[in-house]
N, C-alpha and C positions, 0 to 999 in steps of 0.2 A: 225592641230594639230601635224601631223607627222613632219613637219618642225621645229616647237617649240621643240618637244622631241629631234629631232636630234641635235639641236642647243645646248639644255642643256646638253645632253650626251657629246658632243664635247667640251663644255665648262669644264665640270667637269674632263674630262681626261687630258685636257691642263692644267687646274690649278693644278691637283695633280701632274703632271710631273714637273712643275714649282716649286712646293713646296718642292718636293724631290730633286731637284738640289740645291736649296737654303740651304736645311738642310744638304746636303752632303757637302757644303762648310763650314759648322760650323757656318753659320749666323743665326740670330734671325729672324723669319719669321714676317715681319711688318702686322698688323692687316689688311689694306686693301687688301694686296695680298691673304689672306686666305679666299677662298669662302665658304659661308655657305650651307652646303648639305641638311640642314634639311627639306626644302621645297620640294626638288624633289628627296630625296634619294629613297623613294618608287618607283619612276619611273625607276631608274637605278638598284635598287637591292631590290626586295620587301622582300626577306628573311632577309637580314641585317636589314632592316626597321623594320621587325617584332620582331626580337631580341632586338633591341634597345627599341622598345615599351614595349616588355616584360619585359626588365630590368628596364624600368622606372616606370612600375606598378606591379613589382615583390612582393614587400613588401605587398603592399595592396592587391593583388591577392593571397597571401599566398604562392608563390612559393619560395620566398626568404626570408631568415631571415634577420632582420634589421641589425643585427651586421655585416652580411657578404655582403650585397648588393653593397656597395660602391666598395670593392675590386673585387667581381665578375664582376661587370660594368666595372672596369679598366682592367680586364683580356680579357673580351670580345672586348673593345676598342682596345687593342693591336692586334688583329686578324681581325680587321674591321667588327665587329659584326657578324662575321659568325659562325654558329654552330660548335661545337666540336664533338659531338657524333652521329651526324646524317648525313650521306652523301647520295645524291640521294634518300632521302626518307626512308632509311634504317639505323638503328642502326649499327654502326660500330662493328668489332670483340672486339675491346677494351672496347667498352660499355657493349656489351654482357657479357663479362668477369667480369666486374666491377658489373654490377647488380647482378649477379650470387653470387659474393663474399659477397657484401653488404647484401644480404638476408641471408647469413651465419654469419651475425655479432655476433650472440649469442656464436659463438665458441671462440670469443675474450672476452666474458663477457659483450658485448654490446647488445642493444636492437634493433632488425632489424625494429620493427615496428615504431621506431623514424625516418625512413628515407622514404620519399615518393618515391616510386619505382612502379607505375601503370602499369608496362610493361606486366605482364601476361595478363592483359585485353585487352592492345593494340595490342599486337602481334608484329612482326617483321617490318611490313609495316604500313606506315602512310598515312592517306589522305593527299595529297601534298598541303595542305594550309599552307602558311608560318607562320602563328598564330599557329597552332598546333605543326609545328616542332619546332618553338621557344620555346614554352611552355614546351615541354618534353625535350628539350636539357637543359634548365635552371633548370629544376626539378632535372636532374641527376646530374648536377654541383653542385647544392646545397646539393644532398645526398653525393656525393663525399667530398665536404667541411665538412659537419656535421659529417661524418664518421671520417674523419682525426681529426677534432678538438676534438671530444670525445675520440678518441683512444688516443690521445696525452696528453690531459689535464683533461679528465674524464667528466663524466656525472653530477656530482655534484660539485659545488665549495665548498671546505673545509671550506671557510670563513662563508658559511650560517650554518654550522654545530656549530659554536661557536667561540670564541676569541682565545680558545687554540690550534686553528690549524693555524700554521703560514707559511704554504707554500705560495710562490708566483708562480701562475700558469701562465705559458706563453703558449699561443697556436700560431700555425702556421698560417700566413697570408692566406686568401683565395685564393688569385690570386697566390701565390707561390705554394699552394698545386695544383691547377688545372694546372699550368705551368708544374709543375713536373710529375704529374700523366699522363697527356694528352701527354707528349713528351717523356715519356718513352718506352723503348722497352717491359718493363714488368711493365704495368701499375697496375696490381694487387698486384705485389710485392711492389712496390714503395708504394702503399696506406697502405697496412698492416704493413709496416714498422713504420707508425706512432705510434704503440703500443709501449709500453715501450721494451727496448733492453735488460734488465736484465734478466739474465737466470732464476732468481727466479719467474718472471712473466710467463715466459715460462713453467715453472714447474708446476705453478697453472693452467695454461691453458690445459695442458695434463692431470692433475689431474681431472680437470672440465669434460673432455671429457669422462674420466673413470667412475666418479661418474653418470654422465647421462646415460651412456650405462648400469651401473648396476641398476640404477633406474628403467630400463625396466623390470627387473626381480624382484618379490618379495622375500624379505628378510625373509628366513624360519629358521634362526638360532633361537634356543630356548633362553628364557631369563633366566637369572641365578637367582634363588630364593634367598630371604633374609635368613640370618643365622649369626651365631657367627663369630667372626674374624677367618679366615682361614690363618693358618701359614704352611710354608715348612715343609713336612714330616707329616703333619696330614692326615687322611683319613676322606673323607666326600662325601656323595652321589652327592654332587654339582660339583665335580671335572670333571666327563664326560661332564656336561653342559657347564662348563667354556672352556673345550677343544673344543667342539663345536661351541661355541660362538666365539672363537679365530680362528677357523677353523685350528687346529693342530690335528695330527692323535690320535685316541682312543688308551689307553694303553690296550694291550692284557692281561698282568698280573696285577692284583690289580687295577681295572680300577679306584676305589675310592681314590687312593693314590695320594696326591699332591706332586709328585716327582720332580726331577730336570728339566726335559723337560717342565713341565706345569709351574713351577716356573720361568723359562727363558723366556716363552711366556708372562707371566703376566707382568715380568719386563719391557720387551719390549714395552708391551702396555701402561704400567704406564709412561714410558719415552716420548712416542708419546703424551699422554694426559697431559704431564706437571705434573705428580704426583711424589712422591718420589718413585724410583724404588726399594722398599723394598720386592717385592715379595709377601707381605701380602695382602690378600682380605678383606679389611674392607668396611665400608659404601661408601667412596668416590670412591675407585676403582670398587665396585659393581655397583654404579650408573653410572660410565663412561661406564663399560661393557654393561649395558643395555640401555645406551644412554638417561637416564632420564633427562629431562629438557634440553638437548642438542640441540643446534640450527640446522637447516637444513644444512647438509655440504655443498651443493651446493650454498647456500644462503651465508654461511660464506666465501667460496673461492670468489664468486662474489664480495663482498665487500672488501676484501683483494686485489684481483685484481685491484679495482677501486683506492685502496690507492697506488698502484704502479704507476699509472698515474700521482699522485701528487708529486712524488719523482723527484729530479733532475735527468735529462737523464743520466748524467755522475757522478757518486758517488765519483770518485777518485780512483787513484791507490792504495793509502795508506789512509785509513779513519777509523773513530769510529763509532761504531753504537750502539745504546742503543734500545733494544726494550722492551717497557714498559710491555706487558702481559707476556713476558718471564722472566722478572727480569734479564736480563742478558745484559752484555757489550762485545762487540767482537771488536777486531782490525782485519782489513781486509788488506791484502797486495796481489795485483794481483789477486783479485776476490777469494781469499781462507782466511778462518779464521786462523789468526796467534796467537791470543791471546784471552782468554776468562775469565770473572770473573763475580761473582753474583753482583747484584746491588739492593739497596732499592730505590723505587721511590714513588711519591706524592700519599698522601691519597686520596680517592674519593672526600673528601671535598677540597683538594688543589691539584688537579691534575698536573702532570707533562706535560708541554706542548709538542706538536709534531711539529717539525720543523727541519731545516738544517742551520748550519752556520759553522764557521771555529775557531778553537782553536788558540788563540795567545798569552796566557800567562799562565804560572804556578807560584803558589804562595806557598812557603814554610812558615810555621809558621804564618798562616793568622789570621788576626782580622776577628771577625765575625760582620759585621754591620747588627745589628737586623732589619728586615724589619718592616714597620709601622704596618703592620697587625699584626703581632706577639705581638709587644709592646702593641697594643690596645687590642688583644683579648686573650692574654695569661699572658704576664709578669705583666701589671698593675693590672688586676685582683687579680693576686696571691699576689702582694704586699698589695693590699687593704684587702686581706683575712689573713694577717699577715705574709706572707713569704717575705724574702728579696731577694736583688739582689746581692748577694755576688758573687764576681768575675766578675761582670760587671762594665763598665765605663759608667756613666750617665751625660749626657749633657742636660742643658735646656735653652731654647730660653728666654734670659733675656734682655729686651730692645733692641731686635733686633740682638742680638749677642749670639751664643751658648758658655756657659760657664759649666765647671764642678760642679757638685752638689754632695751632699751627696745622695747616693741611696735611704736612708730611707725618704729622703723629698719629692719623687715623687708621693707620695699616692693621692694628691689632685691637681696634674697639669694635664692640658690638655695633652692627648696623642700626639696631633698634635704639641706640642711644646717641645716634647722630642726626643732626639737621644741617643741610646744605643749600645754600642758595647762590645764584649767580647774579651779581650786581648789573645794572642797566649798562649797556655798551654795544659795540660793534659785534662783538662774539656771543652776545646773549641769545640762547636758543630760541626766545620769544620774539627776537627782532626789536622793533622800535614801538610796537603796539599791540595790545590784545584786548578782546571783546568777551566779556563775561557775562553769561546767563546761568547763575548759581544753579548747580544741580547735584545730585548725589554721586555722579560719575566723576566729578571734577573736571569735565573737559571744556574747552572753550575755543574760540577762533583767534589766531594769532599771526603775526609777520614771522618771517625767518630769515636768517642769512643765507641759507641753503638754496639759492634760487634755481640752481641748475636742474633740481629734480621736477620743476614744473615744465621742463620740456619733453619729459616722457609722457607715453601714452598710458601707462598703467602706474598710478601714482599712490601706492599704499605703502608708506615708508615711516609713519609717525609712531609714537607711543600711544596714540588714541585721539589726541587733540587734532585740531583741523588748522592746517597751514594755509594761509590766503596768499595767493600769489601778488596781487596788487592792494596792499591793506589800505594804502591812502586813497586810491580811487574808490575802493569800497567804503571807506569811511564817509567821503564826500557824498556818495550815492545815498548811503544810510542816514546821513544827517540833512538830506537836501531841503527837507521841510521844516527842520529844527529851529526854533527861535533862540535855543539855549547855546549852541555851539556849531560850528562848521568843521568840516574835515581839514580844511585848509588852516583854520586857526588852531587845531590840534597838532597838525604837523609842525607848527612853528614851535612847539614845546619839545621837540626831539633835541637831544642832547644835554638836557637838564636832569633834575631828579625825577623820580617817580611821581607821575601826576595823574590823579583820579578823576573821571568825570561821571557823576551819578546822573543817569538820564531821567528827565522829567517825564518823558513818555516811554515806557517800556515797550519792546519791539519784539513780537513772536519770532522764535527761531524753530525751526522743524529740520531736525537731522533725519533723513529719510534713507530707504533701501529700495529703490524700484529699479528693477532690470528690464523692465519693458514699460513703454508709453508710446503714445501716438503723438507726434509733434504737431506745430501750427499748420503744417502743410499736409496732414492727414496720412503721414509716413509712420509706420510701425518702427520705433527705435528700440534696440535690444542691447544689452550690455553684459559683460562676462559677470558671473556670479561669483565675485571676489572671495567672499566669506562662506560661500556654500550653504547660505540661507535658504536660497529656493529649493534645494533638495531636501532640507530637513522639514521646510514647511509643507512640500508636495507630499512627504511621507506622512505628516501629521494630518493632512487633508485627505489621505487615502488615495492619493493620485499615482503613486508609484510603489 
C-alpha cells in the first residue's frame, strides 16, 4: 500500500510539473496528458479534497447560495481548493476582522442575521478535521460574498416592488469579491467599500447611528396641545411647549410671546419637514411637531439607504436629478447643486417612474402626441359627454392607414384606432419646450401652461411626466457649458414650428424617490411618502 501511495504521489507531482511546462509555453494541454486527480486527491491533500467536496455539496447543505456557488467554486479552484480564512486550524487575523465587521452590518443599514457567522460558538480553534475546516471556510466566504452583494446592489430587488422601478441592478461577481477581499492589505476596508460611495449615503449612515443612540434615551419632550392657528407676534400658552419641543431656550421675558426666535426655529423645522416655511403653526405643522402619523425615522433612513444601493455608482460630474417626494429638480455640477427649480410629478394613479437615463434631445414648440391611455380614459369620454376636441388633430385608422378626420366624428370610433396630437401653441399641454431622455416609460421633462400648480406644497398632478416650473432658466443652466447651443438661443425659436436639438453631449438624468436625506447644513430632511413606496419597501426589508 505504501508503495502504491508513493507511486501515486510521484505520478501526481510529475504530471503537474509537465502540465506547468506545457502551459508556460502557451500550448494547449492535450486530454491524455492531463491526469485525473479525483480518485486519489484525498490521499495527497485531504484538506483540499474536503474543500472540493464542500463546494460540490455546498448548495444542498445550505452553506452556499445557488447563485454564488459556481463563482465561489471557481475562486477556490484557482487556489487549489485550499482554505482562505483558516490556517493551521485557526482563523486568520483577516478572518477575525471580517467576522467582527460583518457582525456590525447594521451600521451600514444591512441585517447581520442574514449572514451565517457561527464563530462565537466555535471559538478560535477548530477540531482538526478537514471537513470541519472546509465547512467554516466556505461559510465565511459565502458571508463575505453575501455582504458585498447586498451592500452593492441592495437586499431587495426594485423589480419586485413594481414595474415603475427601472433600475438595472448589477452585483459584483463572487470570485472577484473573494479575490479582492482576501488579497487586500485592508480586507475590511475593501469589503465595506462595496457600499454606495455617494456622500449622501454616508450622511444617512451617520444619521442612523445618531438616531439609534438617541433611541436609547426616552423622549421626554412635551407634546404641543391643539389650538387655533398661531401667527408670529401672537401670545399663546403653547409657545413655551413649542420651544421645549424644538429644544430652543425658553424666553425669560414674555414666555408666551411667539417672538422672532421662536418663529425662526419653527420656520427651520418646517423646511426640514417639507412644509411651507411661513412660521405659522397650523394643523400640518402641529402634527409634524408632535410626529403624529410619522414613520419611524430609523426605518425611513433604512429604506432610503437601500435606495442608494440601486442608484448608479457614478451619477456623473454634471447631471440632472428629480426627487419626486421633494417635488424638486436639481442640476449637480461637481457634486454641488448648481440650479434648482420646482416640478410637478405624476399623480398617485399615474406615478412618475423611478430610473436613470440620459438626456439626448431638446424640442422647442413640441407637438403633444396624446398617449393612448389619455385618449381612452379622458378625451373620448369627454367627447361622448358633449365636449369637443378643439385644438387637437385627430387621425383614424381607415382601411389600414391613418387619415385626418373631423374631431367631432370620433364619438363612436374604437379608441385603439385613433391617434390624437396637439400642435404647438399657447394651449399645448407640453408648453414651449420638452427635454427628452428616451426610456421605456415614455416620460420626459417639459414646460406647462398650468403654472398655478407650482405654488402648491404638494405637486403630484401630472400623468407621469415631470413639469418644470422655469423651463427656460433650466435650459440655460443645462446648456451653460455647451458649445452647441444656449438656452437663450433656443428660446428665440418659440412661436415657430417644432424644432429639435440633438445634444452632442448626453446628460445623465436621475428620477429618484428619497423621502429622507441630510442637507448641506447637516439637518435631516424628511418628506411625505406620496406614493407609499416607503411602506412597501419597509415590508420587503422585514422592517414592518
